[in-house]
N, C-alpha and C positions, 0 to 999 in steps of 0.2 A: 654907706654903703650898710643899709640895714636892711634884713631878711626880715622875714615875716610870714604868717599863714600857714596850713597845714595840708599838708601830701601825703595820698594813701601810697604805698609802694608795693610793689613785691622786692624780696631779692630771690635769685636766682639761686641755682645750683652752685655753685661756685661760691656765694656769697655775697656776689655783689648785688647794687643797688647802684638805680639811674637817677640822677639828679636832674629836677623837675627844667625844661628849659631857658621857662624865668628866672633863673638863677647862674647858667654856665655861666652866661655871658661877662657878668659881672666876676661870677668869681675868676675865669679865665685874665680877665685884669686885672683884678686884684692881687692874685695871688697865683697865677699863670697856671689855675687847678691845682696847686700845692697845697695839702686842708692836712691837719692834724685832728686826730682820732683819740677822744681817751671816755675813761666813766664818769660819770657822777658819782659824788662821793654821798649823795644824801636818798637819790633814785636808782630803780634797776634803769636807767638808761645811758645812750652815747651822747656825747659832747663832739661837735664838728664845730672847726675850729679851720678860715683862714688861716694859713701859716702867719702872717706878719700880724693878726690878730695875737694865735698862739704864742710865737715868740715875745710882746710885750708880756704875756701870762706868765711864762716860763722865768722871764727876771723876774717879776714880783716875788715866785716860788722858792728862785736862786736864793733870793734877798732876805727869804726868813729864816730865824733861828735854828741852829738845827739842835739848838738843846732843849727846843721847847719840844713836849710831844705831840702837842697836835699839831703843829706845820710839820712834825718829820711825817704823821700818819697823811696830810694832805700832799704831802712832798713825793712820797712811797705812793699812794695809791694814784693821783693824779701825771705826775712825771713817769713812773713806775708803767701804768699805761698806756702812756702816749705813744699812739703811731702815726707814722706818715704814710697817706692814702693821698695819692695821684688820681684825678680828675682822668680817661683816657679819652682816645679822638671823640668817643661814641659817648660820652658825658657820664660814662660810670665808676665807680668807687669799692674796689676790693674792702670791703669790711674784715677784718684779720679774724683766725677764732676766737681767739680766749675772751676781743671785745664781743662778739656774735653773742658766745656763753655766758659772758656776762649780764648782759641783758634779755637773754632771752629769747636773740631774733632769730624765729626762724623763714619765715614765709612773708605775711602779710605786716605792712614796718610801716611806721609813720615818721617823715620831718615835719617837724618842728619849728618853723622860723624866732629866733631867738633875741631881733636885734645883731648882736655882732658874731651870730654862730647857731649854730641849730644843734637843736636835738631827734635822737632816734632813737624811738621805743617801738614795742612789741606791744602791734595792734592792739591788742586784746587787754595788754595791761595799761594802753593809753586810755581804752576808753573809760577801763573799768578808776584809773587815777582820777580822768577827768569828772566823772560824775559823781566819787569823791568829791572831789575840791567844788565841785558847784551844787553840791549837797551841804553845805559846810554852811553853818547858821552865820548869818554878816555879825563882822564886829563889832562889839559895841561900845557905845563914845568915848573916848576917850585911850583908848584900846591900838587905835593905829599909830603904827610907828609917824614920825614924825617927817621923816624922809614922804610920806604918801598923802599926808594934810593936807596939801595943796592941791597935789595930781588933782583935776574937772574930767569925768570922760563924759 
């Protein structure tokens, strides 16, 4: 089950967002509408995982060495902010206030499919970041990571 596409949405006054109908059935089948939201440690956005996908990540995080400062940082941030969010009968999720605050989510948001998860962005920040990424110069020959060299678009 892969999620893709960009959806512009509104948060209601209680901090709820409606999952687009094209994803609802798959989320109901895959995880019975049980999801986990956490922060992204690199960008001011949220990550939204179906529960089984999150549990796999949580096992990997838990296995990291706790004496490694970078590993502890990631564990603290990702697991510490992880919040269970359940899709209600109307396909809505209530995003907890600390997560909304971290990502600067107020009214207009963007839900971006990223394969096995979603990203949730403030609409203005998403547009700004997207424009920055589009304006970046192309990677010079030889600087492309090996994993991307065989990717043909």
